[in-house]
VEXZANU-883598 format. One record per residue (C-alpha): x, y, z. Coordinates in steps of 0.2 Angstrom, whole numbers, always signed. Layout:
<pts>
PT      X      Y      Z
PT      X      Y      Z
...
</pts>
This chain:
<pts>
PT      X      Y      Z
PT    -66   +281   +258
PT    -65   +285   +276
PT    -56   +274   +288
PT    -71   +277   +300
PT    -81   +267   +287
PT    -70   +252   +289
PT    -77   +249   +307
PT    -94   +248   +299
PT    -92   +238   +283
PT    -87   +220   +282
PT    -78   +219   +266
PT    -75   +200   +268
PT    -94   +198   +269
PT    -97   +209   +254
PT    -86   +198   +243
PT    -92   +182   +252
PT    -75   +176   +257
PT    -67   +171   +273
PT    -55   +182   +282
PT    -40   +171   +278
PT    -43   +171   +259
PT    -28   +172   +249
PT    -25   +185   +235
PT    -27   +173   +221
PT    -44   +167   +227
PT    -49   +185   +231
PT    -46   +190   +213
PT    -56   +176   +206
PT    -71   +180   +217
PT    -70   +198   +213
PT    -69   +195   +194
PT    -84   +184   +195
PT    -94   +197   +205
PT    -89   +211   +194
PT    -95   +202   +178
PT   -111   +199   +187
PT   -115   +217   +193
PT   -105   +228   +181
PT   -116   +242   +175
PT   -113   +237   +157
PT   -121   +220   +160
PT   -135   +228   +169
PT   -140   +244   +160
PT   -152   +255   +171
PT   -151   +243   +186
PT   -147   +255   +200
PT   -146   +241   +213
PT   -133   +231   +202
PT   -123   +248   +200
PT   -123   +250   +219
PT   -118   +232   +222
PT   -104   +234   +209
PT    -98   +249   +219
PT    -98   +240   +235
PT    -88   +225   +229
PT    -76   +237   +220
PT    -73   +246   +236
PT    -71   +230   +246
PT    -58   +223   +233
PT    -48   +239   +232
PT    -45   +238   +251
PT    -42   +219   +252
PT    -32   +217   +237
PT    -19   +229   +244
PT     -8   +220   +257
PT     -5   +236   +267
PT    -23   +242   +266
PT    -29   +225   +271
PT    -18   +224   +286
PT    -23   +241   +292
PT    -42   +237   +289
PT    -40   +221   +299
PT    -31   +230   +313
PT    -45   +244   +313
PT    -59   +232   +313
PT    -51   +222   +327
PT    -51   +238   +338
PT    -70   +239   +338
PT    -82   +252   +331
PT    -80   +263   +347
PT    -62   +267   +344
PT    -57   +285   +340
PT    -40   +292   +335
PT    -31   +307   +340
PT    -29   +319   +325
PT    -17   +332   +333
PT     +1   +332   +336
PT     +1   +334   +355
PT     +7   +317   +358
PT     -6   +313   +371
PT     -8   +296   +363
PT    -26   +293   +369
PT    -42   +289   +359
PT    -49   +307   +362
PT    -55   +313   +345
PT    -65   +307   +330
PT    -58   +305   +313
PT    -56   +322   +304
PT    -64   +321   +287
PT    -62   +328   +270
PT    -75   +328   +257
PT    -76   +331   +238
PT    -84   +347   +233
PT    -98   +355   +243
PT   -114   +348   +250
PT   -123   +332   +250
PT   -121   +316   +260
PT   -103   +309   +258
PT   -100   +291   +254
PT    -85   +280   +252
PT    -79   +289   +237
PT    -78   +307   +244
PT    -74   +305   +263
PT    -56   +306   +268
PT    -50   +300   +285
PT    -37   +311   +293
PT    -26   +306   +308
PT     -9   +311   +314
PT     +4   +302   +303
PT    +18   +305   +315
PT    +11   +303   +332
PT    +18   +320   +336
PT    +25   +335   +327
PT    +42   +333   +319
PT    +55   +345   +325
PT    +65   +356   +313
PT    +80   +366   +318
PT    +86   +355   +333
PT    +79   +353   +351
PT    +69   +368   +357
PT    +68   +376   +340
PT    +52   +378   +329
PT    +42   +363   +327
PT    +34   +358   +310
PT    +16   +355   +311
PT     +9   +338   +311
PT     +6   +329   +295
PT    -11   +321   +291
PT    -16   +308   +280
PT    -30   +306   +268
PT    -36   +292   +257
PT    -47   +293   +241
PT    -53   +280   +229
PT    -54   +284   +210
PT    -59   +274   +195
PT    -45   +265   +185
PT    -48   +276   +169
PT    -47   +292   +179
PT    -31   +286   +187
PT    -24   +282   +170
PT    -29   +299   +162
PT    -27   +310   +178
PT    -40   +320   +187
PT    -42   +335   +198
PT    -52   +334   +213
PT    -59   +347   +225
PT    -56   +344   +244
PT    -62   +354   +259
PT    -49   +356   +273
PT    -53   +357   +292
PT    -55   +375   +291
PT    -69   +373   +278
PT    -59   +381   +264
PT    -59   +371   +247
PT    -43   +367   +238
PT    -39   +357   +222
PT    -28   +342   +222
PT    -21   +336   +205
PT    -21   +318   +203
PT     -7   +315   +190
PT    -10   +304   +175
PT     -4   +286   +178
PT     -5   +287   +197
PT     -4   +269   +203
PT    -14   +260   +217
PT     -7   +265   +234
PT     +3   +279   +227
PT     +4   +294   +239
PT     +3   +313   +234
PT    +11   +325   +246
PT     +3   +342   +248
PT    +16   +353   +257
PT    +10   +365   +270
PT     -8   +359   +270
PT     -7   +350   +286
PT     -8   +355   +304
PT     +0   +372   +309
PT    +15   +373   +319
PT    +12   +375   +338
PT    +27   +388   +339
PT    +30   +397   +323
PT    +37   +383   +312
PT    +31   +378   +295
PT    +14   +369   +293
PT    +14   +350   +291
PT     +8   +342   +275
PT     -7   +332   +269
PT     -2   +315   +262
PT    -16   +309   +250
PT    -15   +290   +247
PT    -24   +285   +231
PT    -33   +269   +229
PT    -38   +264   +212
PT    -53   +253   +208
PT    -50   +237   +198
PT    -56   +238   +180
PT    -66   +224   +172
PT    -55   +223   +157
PT    -38   +231   +161
PT    -25   +228   +174
PT     -8   +236   +177
PT     +9   +229   +176
PT    +20   +244   +180
PT    +17   +256   +166
PT    +11   +242   +155
PT     -8   +238   +152
PT    -14   +220   +152
PT    -30   +213   +146
PT    -36   +196   +141
PT    -42   +194   +123
PT    -54   +179   +119
PT    -53   +172   +101
PT    -62   +157    +94
PT    -54   +141    +90
PT    -54   +144    +71
PT    -47   +162    +73
PT    -32   +154    +83
PT    -29   +140    +71
PT    -31   +149    +55
PT    -26   +167    +60
PT    -36   +183    +60
PT    -35   +202    +63
PT    -45   +208    +79
PT    -48   +224    +87
PT    -45   +227   +106
PT    -49   +243   +116
PT    -36   +255   +124
PT    -36   +265   +139
PT    -40   +281   +130
PT    -56   +274   +122
PT    -49   +271   +105
PT    -46   +253    +97
PT    -31   +245    +89
PT    -29   +231    +77
PT    -19   +216    +82
PT    -14   +202    +70
PT    -17   +184    +77
PT     -5   +173    +68
PT    -10   +156    +62
PT     -8   +143    +76
PT     -8   +155    +90
PT    -10   +146   +107
PT    -19   +152   +123
PT     -7   +162   +134
PT     +3   +170   +120
PT     +5   +189   +123
PT     +3   +202   +109
PT    +12   +218   +112
PT     +7   +236   +106
PT    +20   +248   +109
PT    +16   +264   +117
PT     -2   +261   +121
PT     +0   +258   +140
PT     +0   +270   +155
PT     +8   +287   +152
PT    +17   +294   +166
PT    +30   +308   +168
PT    +43   +294   +168
PT    +38   +286   +151
PT    +24   +277   +143
PT    +21   +258   +144
PT    +14   +245   +131
PT     -2   +237   +129
PT     +0   +218   +132
PT    -15   +207   +125
PT    -15   +189   +131
PT    -24   +177   +119
PT    -37   +165   +127
PT    -45   +153   +116
PT    -63   +153   +120
PT    -71   +136   +121
PT    -90   +136   +116
PT   -101   +128   +129
PT   -115   +124   +117
PT   -115   +117   +100
PT   -128   +113    +87
PT   -128    +95    +79
PT   -121   +102    +63
PT   -106   +110    +73
PT   -103    +94    +82
PT   -103    +84    +66
PT    -90    +96    +59
PT    -79    +94    +74
PT    -81    +75    +73
PT    -75    +76    +55
PT    -60    +86    +60
PT    -56    +75    +74
PT    -55    +60    +62
PT    -42    +69    +52
PT    -32    +79    +65
PT    -14    +76    +68
PT    -10    +61    +78
PT     -1    +70    +91
PT     -2    +70   +110
PT     +0    +88   +117
PT     +3    +81   +134
PT    +18    +70   +129
PT    +31    +82   +136
PT    +24    +81   +153
PT    +31    +63   +155
PT    +48    +66   +149
</pts>
């Protein structure tokens, strides 16, 4: 999404949180909104899909400490500010954001506009004082889906000269990771090498998976009887397949079941799938079910699970 858009969009209002919200509360609010508006829960509802994109965009920025700081600073400057994109070192607000867009025509949105601005405040020198200067580096930012980040994706960009070029997003790219495209930045003012484009990738949160390094995490609900008596369950993986997990008898909430080699694949290795068990408590019972639970309570072990709290 474009940094220029940050002036015009109030991400805190989109999520319904205050500007001093902490990351823990922010995550809770996002998950609740994501469950409400996710397309899987609202098939065919274009309004819900649009809302889901808005809240995902907002959370992708505010959940990242550096992006949130940058967003707050840009918003504080006011919607009339403009940044210099060149390497002249003039330091004034004299130019609008340069932009990239995915592909060709159509009206760009936050997914396909890239704000560019000088990442150095001036051209870096090569070869000592008075020698050829390297052209200015420029920055770009794009937001991609969680699964695209896991599998890798090739996107098409247009540079300032209007010429398209491809950018390969490697499999396993992490949120906030930067990809450097050498020689794609501003030309040198005096015969040196061109600058680079540094593309920062923001990854939208997924409604099921989260990342822990190269490991994938997800929460797996199980019923009370499944946890007590044991069972075999199926869970999804990032590549769309499913794997079977054995839930041992007496498994408590919070226990993590590990599947080797089914995490994020990167050039440095492959992580594991970590499934955290969560015992689901029903919020509605029939009279028959209540009677069955009352009968169990009459014969359950006479143990206080909170006794260790008072030692």
